[in-house]
VOGU-3710 file (C-alpha; in Angstrom, 3 decimals, decimal comma):
1> mdvsdafrea> 23,836/-42,692/66,262  23,829/-39,944/63,544  26,484/-37,381/63,843  26,076/-35,624/60,539  25,028/-32,296/61,914  27,940/-32,371/64,326  30,232/-33,189/61,524  28,896/-30,240/59,381  29,301/-27,758/62,139  32,839/-28,815/62,712
11> ahrayasqsg> 33,583/-28,707/59,006  31,877/-25,335/58,736  34,044/-23,933/61,657  37,220/-25,379/59,930  36,288/-23,971/56,530  35,570/-20,526/58,112  38,725/-20,303/60,066  40,933/-21,274/57,106  42,051/-18,854/54,540  39,214/-16,312/55,380
21> mtpdhadalv> 36,529/-18,255/53,408  33,178/-16,418/53,517  30,439/-18,103/55,573  28,274/-18,585/52,610  30,911/-20,558/50,696  31,579/-22,752/53,742  27,836/-23,290/54,048  27,724/-24,496/50,452  30,623/-26,859/51,012  29,121/-28,544/54,047
31> aprdlpppsa> 25,373/-28,461/52,995  23,753/-31,892/53,174  23,337/-33,408/49,810  20,302/-35,585/49,016  20,667/-38,951/47,467  19,336/-39,345/43,988  15,737/-40,471/43,930  15,194/-44,253/43,446  14,065/-43,635/39,991  17,496/-42,337/38,981
41> rspvlksahd> 19,273/-45,500/40,247  20,503/-48,202/38,001  18,237/-51,206/37,503  20,714/-53,320/39,286  20,679/-51,204/42,424  16,840/-51,125/42,319  16,784/-54,843/42,142  19,228/-55,139/45,011  17,171/-52,666/47,074  14,100/-54,803/46,510
51> tlvlvrelra> 16,036/-57,910/47,470  17,385/-56,298/50,540  13,775/-55,399/51,524  12,834/-59,090/51,220  15,690/-60,135/53,387  14,870/-57,485/56,077  11,251/-58,814/56,019  12,481/-62,335/56,472  14,649/-61,304/59,347  11,755/-59,628/61,003
61> fvtrhradyl> 9,669/-62,756/60,401  12,245/-65,008/62,026  12,618/-62,642/64,961  8,970/-62,277/65,465  8,211/-65,993/65,393  11,301/-67,290/67,168  9,443/-67,656/70,445  6,450/-69,490/68,772  8,975/-71,768/67,075  10,678/-72,706/70,333
71> regkdsdtvr> 7,597/-73,022/72,468  6,512/-76,406/73,723  2,830/-77,648/73,359  0,342/-79,822/71,663  -0,220/-77,602/68,482  3,407/-76,424/68,378  4,422/-78,893/65,808  1,987/-77,485/63,143  3,028/-73,947/64,200  6,628/-74,967/63,656
81> dgiesevrls> 6,051/-76,659/60,420  4,318/-73,541/59,154  6,970/-71,278/60,265  9,661/-73,571/58,659  7,758/-73,767/55,311  7,420/-69,947/55,293  11,047/-69,309/55,993  12,063/-71,975/53,392  9,982/-70,415/50,652  11,196/-66,981/51,625
91> vkacqahitm> 14,873/-68,030/51,583  14,282/-69,690/48,145  12,724/-66,432/46,864  15,649/-64,254/48,143  18,139/-66,712/46,681  16,399/-66,497/43,220  16,497/-62,627/43,424  20,139/-62,837/44,372  20,864/-65,192/41,435  19,086/-62,924/39,077
101> lkstvqevea> 21,014/-60,009/40,489  24,314/-61,827/39,893  23,382/-62,512/36,364  22,473/-58,879/35,747  25,686/-57,668/37,092  27,572/-60,234/34,902  25,526/-59,022/31,912  26,416/-55,390/32,695  30,134/-56,407/33,113  30,086/-58,247/29,866
111> aktegvqgva> 28,396/-55,326/28,051  30,952/-52,957/29,474  28,328/-50,313/30,015  29,684/-49,492/33,480  33,263/-48,724/34,497  35,403/-50,939/36,519  34,504/-49,362/39,754  30,787/-49,432/39,027  30,922/-53,040/38,446  33,017/-53,739/41,437
121> hmhgvvlivt> 30,419/-51,733/43,475  27,602/-53,903/42,076  29,306/-57,010/42,950  29,962/-55,586/46,467  26,259/-54,912/46,738  25,379/-58,456/45,671  27,849/-59,864/48,271  26,414/-57,731/51,082  22,831/-58,845/50,251  24,006/-62,451/50,096
131> emlqrvaasf> 25,814/-62,207/53,417  22,731/-60,731/55,048  20,580/-63,567/53,748  23,117/-66,032/55,157  22,949/-64,418/58,492  19,300/-64,568/58,615  19,281/-68,233/57,551  21,973/-69,025/60,170  19,790/-67,511/62,817  16,872/-69,621/61,916
141> dqcrevrfkk> 19,120/-72,631/61,762  19,989/-72,000/65,370  16,310/-72,115/66,210  16,071/-75,416/64,406  19,071/-76,666/66,146  17,625/-75,924/69,549  14,293/-77,670/68,516  16,055/-80,821/67,413  18,221/-80,982/70,443  15,123/-80,899/72,564
151> vlaeaehrrr> 13,454/-83,633/70,463  16,531/-85,725/70,778  16,815/-85,195/74,474  13,241/-86,046/75,041  13,562/-89,293/72,974  16,613/-90,167/74,861  14,738/-89,474/78,090  11,851/-91,730/77,109  14,267/-94,487/75,970  15,943/-94,445/79,413
161> rapprpptpp> 12,723/-94,597/81,226  11,238/-97,486/79,233  11,391/-100,822/81,065  14,183/-102,983/79,838  13,273/-105,545/77,192  13,342/-109,120/78,290  16,400/-111,008/77,018  15,630/-113,162/74,029  16,212/-116,822/74,582  19,077/-118,194/72,446
171> rrnteprraa> 17,951/-119,977/69,194  17,971/-123,690/69,285  18,809/-125,658/66,300  15,474/-127,408/65,418  16,666/-129,483/62,530  16,880/-133,199/63,142  20,317/-134,603/63,331  21,345/-136,732/60,373  22,883/-139,903/60,930  26,369/-140,231/59,613
//
């Protein structure tokens, strides 16, 4: 829920009521400020944004295909295998982007082109993207866990329903006895 407009209105009233500030000056203080365009961002933040887009696409893919993955049926194994391979490849691609992002941040840190706070911010961004990828991977792992529990339960059920094996007769010693 966006409460920016309500905040601006409350701030405007507070500024106008304090010390006789002019309404124009109060408007200027609480006016919304646009974020810089993406072209003005640092290369690290551009790369982090691209990685974040990939993670969000992966999350949408997992959410969209969750029901297909858990569905029972004859052709469901091929569908599941396709979904698993797609998720595996996407996670690897995201991890490669994150690794590249980490190395870029370390290069910026070593070159001392950014201040301490800027580098800390970049490390925080990398951490946030990494945690988001981990949450998406964990949600897919839950799907896999459900699938494998079903497979194990079905195998156990088949094993219990199978007729018992006939007991194997004890082995007899077939070697002739030697005279002593």
